[in-house]
C-alpha positions in Angstrom: -68.9 22.0 81.2 -68.7 24.8 78.7 -69.1 28.3 80.0 -72.4 30.0 79.4 -72.5 33.3 77.7 -71.7 36.4 79.8 -74.4 39.0 80.0 -72.5 41.3 77.7 -71.9 38.5 75.1 -75.6 37.7 75.2 -76.4 41.4 74.7 -74.1 41.5 71.6 -75.7 38.5 70.1 -79.1 40.2 70.5 -77.8 43.4 68.9 -76.1 41.7 66.0 -78.4 38.9 65.0 -82.0 39.0 63.8 -84.5 37.7 66.5 -84.9 34.4 64.6 -81.2 33.6 64.7 -80.2 34.8 68.2 -80.8 31.4 69.9 -78.8 29.6 67.3 -75.9 32.1 67.4 -75.9 31.9 71.3 -75.9 28.1 71.1 -73.0 28.0 68.7 -71.0 30.4 70.9 -71.7 28.4 74.0 -71.2 24.9 72.6 -68.6 25.4 70.0 -66.6 28.3 71.4 -65.9 27.4 75.0 -63.6 25.1 77.0 -63.3 22.9 73.9 -61.0 25.5 72.2 -57.3 25.0 72.4 -55.7 26.5 75.6 -59.1 27.6 77.0 -59.8 24.6 79.3 -60.1 26.7 82.5 -61.8 29.7 81.0 -65.1 31.0 82.4 -67.7 33.0 80.6 -65.8 36.2 81.3 -62.4 35.0 80.2 -64.1 33.7 77.0 -65.4 37.2 76.2 -62.4 38.3 74.2 -62.6 35.3 71.9 -66.4 35.3 71.6 -66.4 39.1 70.9 -63.8 38.6 68.1 -66.0 35.9 66.6 -69.1 38.1 66.8 -67.1 41.0 65.3 -66.0 38.9 62.4 -69.5 37.5 61.9 -71.2 40.9 62.1 -74.7 39.3 62.3 -74.1 36.7 59.5 -74.3 33.1 60.8 -72.0 31.7 58.0 -69.3 34.2 58.8 -69.6 33.6 62.5 -69.2 29.9 61.9 -66.1 30.4 59.8 -64.6 32.4 62.7 -65.5 29.6 65.2 -63.9 27.0 63.0 -60.8 29.1 62.8 -60.7 29.4 66.6 -61.0 25.6 66.9 -57.8 25.3 64.8 -55.9 28.3 66.1 -54.9 28.1 69.7 -53.3 31.6 69.4 -56.7 33.2 70.0 -56.6 32.2 73.6 
């Protein structure tokens, strides 16, 4: 099971994304940026924060940019 978002990660999603995009941004982080990333099999929502924060920082409220960062994290196990 993929880790849910930590309260701080959820707060950042709400700060960075427009209301209409917040649920989708949170869903992508939870489903695409969790235990399915290389070397993150045993990570919980708090251990995932560093990676998810980086993805949010790169995206800066833009869904397309956030998705590019997620795709990179899927390929680059060095993020963990």
